[in-house]
Biotite code that builds the C-alpha atoms (Angstrom):
import biotite.structure as struc

atoms = struc.array([
    struc.Atom([17.010, -18.836, -7.200], chain_id="A", res_id=1, res_name="MET", atom_name="CA", element="C"),
    struc.Atom([19.204, -16.162, -5.966], chain_id="A", res_id=2, res_name="GLN", atom_name="CA", element="C"),
    struc.Atom([17.472, -13.145, -4.249], chain_id="A", res_id=3, res_name="GLN", atom_name="CA", element="C"),
    struc.Atom([17.927, -9.857, -5.693], chain_id="A", res_id=4, res_name="SER", atom_name="CA", element="C"),
    struc.Atom([18.897, -6.835, -3.336], chain_id="A", res_id=5, res_name="TYR", atom_name="CA", element="C"),
    struc.Atom([18.618, -4.383, -6.199], chain_id="A", res_id=6, res_name="GLN", atom_name="CA", element="C"),
    struc.Atom([16.231, -1.665, -5.639], chain_id="A", res_id=7, res_name="GLN", atom_name="CA", element="C"),
    struc.Atom([13.656, -1.710, -8.304], chain_id="A", res_id=8, res_name="HIS", atom_name="CA", element="C"),
    struc.Atom([11.179, 1.055, -9.354], chain_id="A", res_id=9, res_name="TYR", atom_name="CA", element="C"),
    struc.Atom([8.240, 0.611, -11.827], chain_id="A", res_id=10, res_name="PRO", atom_name="CA", element="C"),
    struc.Atom([8.989, 4.253, -13.470], chain_id="A", res_id=11, res_name="ASN", atom_name="CA", element="C"),
    struc.Atom([12.398, 5.251, -12.575], chain_id="A", res_id=12, res_name="ILE", atom_name="CA", element="C"),
    struc.Atom([15.637, 3.537, -14.166], chain_id="A", res_id=13, res_name="PRO", atom_name="CA", element="C"),
    struc.Atom([18.689, 3.307, -11.637], chain_id="A", res_id=14, res_name="GLY", atom_name="CA", element="C"),
    struc.Atom([22.135, 2.665, -12.138], chain_id="A", res_id=15, res_name="GLU", atom_name="CA", element="C"),
    struc.Atom([24.162, 0.220, -10.067], chain_id="A", res_id=16, res_name="VAL", atom_name="CA", element="C"),
    struc.Atom([27.108, 1.555, -8.950], chain_id="A", res_id=17, res_name="LEU", atom_name="CA", element="C"),
    struc.Atom([28.663, -1.173, -6.881], chain_id="A", res_id=18, res_name="PHE", atom_name="CA", element="C"),
    struc.Atom([27.559, -4.835, -5.931], chain_id="A", res_id=19, res_name="GLU", atom_name="CA", element="C"),
    struc.Atom([29.458, -7.538, -4.118], chain_id="A", res_id=20, res_name="ASN", atom_name="CA", element="C"),
    struc.Atom([28.609, -10.353, -1.599], chain_id="A", res_id=21, res_name="GLU", atom_name="CA", element="C"),
    struc.Atom([27.699, -7.769, 1.105], chain_id="A", res_id=22, res_name="LYS", atom_name="CA", element="C"),
    struc.Atom([26.359, -4.591, -0.799], chain_id="A", res_id=23, res_name="VAL", atom_name="CA", element="C"),
    struc.Atom([24.682, -2.904, -3.530], chain_id="A", res_id=24, res_name="VAL", atom_name="CA", element="C"),
    struc.Atom([24.856, 0.704, -4.131], chain_id="A", res_id=25, res_name="VAL", atom_name="CA", element="C"),
    struc.Atom([22.548, 2.328, -6.750], chain_id="A", res_id=26, res_name="GLN", atom_name="CA", element="C"),
    struc.Atom([21.745, 5.666, -8.199], chain_id="A", res_id=27, res_name="LYS", atom_name="CA", element="C"),
    struc.Atom([18.561, 7.041, -9.415], chain_id="A", res_id=28, res_name="TYR", atom_name="CA", element="C"),
    struc.Atom([17.547, 10.640, -10.684], chain_id="A", res_id=29, res_name="VAL", atom_name="CA", element="C"),
    struc.Atom([14.058, 11.580, -10.453], chain_id="A", res_id=30, res_name="VAL", atom_name="CA", element="C"),
    struc.Atom([12.964, 14.478, -12.623], chain_id="A", res_id=31, res_name="GLN", atom_name="CA", element="C"),
    struc.Atom([10.367, 17.205, -11.458], chain_id="A", res_id=32, res_name="PRO", atom_name="CA", element="C"),
    struc.Atom([6.938, 15.504, -11.348], chain_id="A", res_id=33, res_name="GLY", atom_name="CA", element="C"),
    struc.Atom([8.152, 11.919, -11.632], chain_id="A", res_id=34, res_name="GLU", atom_name="CA", element="C"),
    struc.Atom([6.752, 9.324, -9.240], chain_id="A", res_id=35, res_name="TRP", atom_name="CA", element="C"),
    struc.Atom([8.707, 6.261, -8.814], chain_id="A", res_id=36, res_name="GLU", atom_name="CA", element="C"),
    struc.Atom([5.541, 3.815, -9.120], chain_id="A", res_id=37, res_name="GLY", atom_name="CA", element="C"),
    struc.Atom([4.553, 1.559, -6.027], chain_id="A", res_id=38, res_name="VAL", atom_name="CA", element="C"),
    struc.Atom([7.258, -0.471, -4.990], chain_id="A", res_id=39, res_name="HIS", atom_name="CA", element="C"),
    struc.Atom([8.874, -2.399, -2.138], chain_id="A", res_id=40, res_name="THR", atom_name="CA", element="C"),
    struc.Atom([11.801, -2.037, -0.010], chain_id="A", res_id=41, res_name="HIS", atom_name="CA", element="C"),
    struc.Atom([13.714, -4.918, 1.351], chain_id="A", res_id=42, res_name="SER", atom_name="CA", element="C"),
    struc.Atom([14.855, -3.212, 4.329], chain_id="A", res_id=43, res_name="GLY", atom_name="CA", element="C"),
    struc.Atom([18.583, -2.597, 5.437], chain_id="A", res_id=44, res_name="ASN", atom_name="CA", element="C"),
    struc.Atom([18.577, 0.434, 3.186], chain_id="A", res_id=45, res_name="GLN", atom_name="CA", element="C"),
    struc.Atom([20.360, 3.307, 3.749], chain_id="A", res_id=46, res_name="LEU", atom_name="CA", element="C"),
    struc.Atom([19.740, 6.096, 1.361], chain_id="A", res_id=47, res_name="TYR", atom_name="CA", element="C"),
    struc.Atom([22.061, 9.521, 0.501], chain_id="A", res_id=48, res_name="VAL", atom_name="CA", element="C"),
    struc.Atom([20.348, 12.641, -1.188], chain_id="A", res_id=49, res_name="HIS", atom_name="CA", element="C"),
    struc.Atom([23.091, 14.071, -3.500], chain_id="A", res_id=50, res_name="LEU", atom_name="CA", element="C"),
    struc.Atom([21.025, 16.614, -4.642], chain_id="A", res_id=51, res_name="LYS", atom_name="CA", element="C"),
    struc.Atom([17.601, 16.939, -2.574], chain_id="A", res_id=52, res_name="GLY", atom_name="CA", element="C"),
    struc.Atom([14.477, 18.832, -3.201], chain_id="A", res_id=53, res_name="GLY", atom_name="CA", element="C"),
    struc.Atom([10.750, 18.487, -2.399], chain_id="A", res_id=54, res_name="GLU", atom_name="CA", element="C"),
    struc.Atom([9.891, 15.022, -1.907], chain_id="A", res_id=55, res_name="TRP", atom_name="CA", element="C"),
    struc.Atom([6.453, 13.627, -1.439], chain_id="A", res_id=56, res_name="THR", atom_name="CA", element="C"),
    struc.Atom([6.164, 10.456, 0.299], chain_id="A", res_id=57, res_name="VAL", atom_name="CA", element="C"),
    struc.Atom([2.563, 8.354, -0.176], chain_id="A", res_id=58, res_name="ARG", atom_name="CA", element="C"),
    struc.Atom([1.730, 5.240, 2.028], chain_id="A", res_id=59, res_name="TYR", atom_name="CA", element="C"),
    struc.Atom([-2.012, 4.586, 0.809], chain_id="A", res_id=60, res_name="GLY", atom_name="CA", element="C"),
    struc.Atom([-4.213, 7.645, 1.045], chain_id="A", res_id=61, res_name="ASP", atom_name="CA", element="C"),
    struc.Atom([-1.779, 9.285, 3.162], chain_id="A", res_id=62, res_name="LYS", atom_name="CA", element="C"),
    struc.Atom([0.896, 11.814, 1.819], chain_id="A", res_id=63, res_name="LYS", atom_name="CA", element="C"),
    struc.Atom([3.894, 13.559, 3.454], chain_id="A", res_id=64, res_name="GLN", atom_name="CA", element="C"),
    struc.Atom([5.752, 16.497, 1.869], chain_id="A", res_id=65, res_name="THR", atom_name="CA", element="C"),
    struc.Atom([9.205, 17.523, 2.868], chain_id="A", res_id=66, res_name="SER", atom_name="CA", element="C"),
    struc.Atom([12.301, 19.026, 1.771], chain_id="A", res_id=67, res_name="VAL", atom_name="CA", element="C"),
    struc.Atom([15.432, 16.961, 1.632], chain_id="A", res_id=68, res_name="ALA", atom_name="CA", element="C"),
    struc.Atom([18.524, 18.736, 1.936], chain_id="A", res_id=69, res_name="LYS", atom_name="CA", element="C"),
    struc.Atom([21.871, 18.044, -0.101], chain_id="A", res_id=70, res_name="ASP", atom_name="CA", element="C"),
    struc.Atom([23.648, 15.494, 1.654], chain_id="A", res_id=71, res_name="GLY", atom_name="CA", element="C"),
    struc.Atom([20.870, 14.232, 3.681], chain_id="A", res_id=72, res_name="SER", atom_name="CA", element="C"),
    struc.Atom([20.840, 10.547, 4.973], chain_id="A", res_id=73, res_name="VAL", atom_name="CA", element="C"),
    struc.Atom([18.148, 8.071, 6.319], chain_id="A", res_id=74, res_name="GLY", atom_name="CA", element="C"),
    struc.Atom([17.383, 4.472, 6.615], chain_id="A", res_id=75, res_name="TRP", atom_name="CA", element="C"),
    struc.Atom([14.659, 2.405, 5.531], chain_id="A", res_id=76, res_name="MET", atom_name="CA", element="C"),
    struc.Atom([12.908, -0.499, 6.909], chain_id="A", res_id=77, res_name="GLU", atom_name="CA", element="C"),
    struc.Atom([11.148, -3.319, 4.902], chain_id="A", res_id=78, res_name="LYS", atom_name="CA", element="C"),
    struc.Atom([8.093, -2.093, 2.841], chain_id="A", res_id=79, res_name="VAL", atom_name="CA", element="C"),
    struc.Atom([5.548, -4.516, 1.440], chain_id="A", res_id=80, res_name="THR", atom_name="CA", element="C"),
    struc.Atom([3.455, -3.873, -1.761], chain_id="A", res_id=81, res_name="LEU", atom_name="CA", element="C"),
    struc.Atom([0.460, -3.889, 0.576], chain_id="A", res_id=82, res_name="GLU", atom_name="CA", element="C"),
    struc.Atom([1.449, -0.591, 2.201], chain_id="A", res_id=83, res_name="GLN", atom_name="CA", element="C"),
    struc.Atom([0.709, 0.838, -1.556], chain_id="A", res_id=84, res_name="ASP", atom_name="CA", element="C"),
    struc.Atom([4.199, 2.924, -1.151], chain_id="A", res_id=85, res_name="HIS", atom_name="CA", element="C"),
    struc.Atom([5.775, 5.322, -3.741], chain_id="A", res_id=86, res_name="GLU", atom_name="CA", element="C"),
    struc.Atom([7.525, 8.793, -3.934], chain_id="A", res_id=87, res_name="SER", atom_name="CA", element="C"),
    struc.Atom([7.885, 11.571, -6.368], chain_id="A", res_id=88, res_name="GLY", atom_name="CA", element="C"),
    struc.Atom([9.554, 14.700, -6.906], chain_id="A", res_id=89, res_name="ASN", atom_name="CA", element="C"),
    struc.Atom([6.904, 17.387, -6.253], chain_id="A", res_id=90, res_name="THR", atom_name="CA", element="C"),
    struc.Atom([9.849, 20.049, -6.719], chain_id="A", res_id=91, res_name="GLY", atom_name="CA", element="C"),
    struc.Atom([11.045, 22.276, -9.580], chain_id="A", res_id=92, res_name="THR", atom_name="CA", element="C"),
    struc.Atom([14.787, 20.577, -9.872], chain_id="A", res_id=93, res_name="ALA", atom_name="CA", element="C"),
    struc.Atom([15.857, 16.890, -10.161], chain_id="A", res_id=94, res_name="PRO", atom_name="CA", element="C"),
    struc.Atom([16.554, 14.879, -7.455], chain_id="A", res_id=95, res_name="ILE", atom_name="CA", element="C"),
    struc.Atom([19.435, 12.488, -7.163], chain_id="A", res_id=96, res_name="GLU", atom_name="CA", element="C"),
    struc.Atom([20.110, 9.882, -4.406], chain_id="A", res_id=97, res_name="PHE", atom_name="CA", element="C"),
    struc.Atom([22.194, 6.766, -3.525], chain_id="A", res_id=98, res_name="LEU", atom_name="CA", element="C"),
    struc.Atom([20.546, 3.564, -2.263], chain_id="A", res_id=99, res_name="TRP", atom_name="CA", element="C"),
    struc.Atom([22.832, 1.531, -0.402], chain_id="A", res_id=100, res_name="ILE", atom_name="CA", element="C"),
    struc.Atom([21.452, -2.268, 0.629], chain_id="A", res_id=101, res_name="THR", atom_name="CA", element="C"),
    struc.Atom([22.965, -4.284, 2.933], chain_id="A", res_id=102, res_name="LEU", atom_name="CA", element="C"),
    struc.Atom([22.940, -7.877, 1.877], chain_id="A", res_id=103, res_name="LYS", atom_name="CA", element="C"),
    struc.Atom([23.926, -9.240, 5.616], chain_id="A", res_id=104, res_name="GLN", atom_name="CA", element="C"),
])
């Protein structure tokens, strides 16, 4: 069975913009008040906020709210389901971002 490198969120559909044997690029739009749902990350992922905003990240009972600026970039290591992780748009405008997952 071939491994899927696409990022999956239970509550937010994404769009695959590009995929080859080395990388997959996906775009997501999270509306105000929407949460992604508990999910995993495969690691080796870069995110780019095309349109930033107020973003709350949750791991279990711990929450952290910050403002992502337009064009901000970050790196994501592996996250398992046991870490009970999800993020949500707690601001007033849609947040748009890209996930770039390296396959190698």
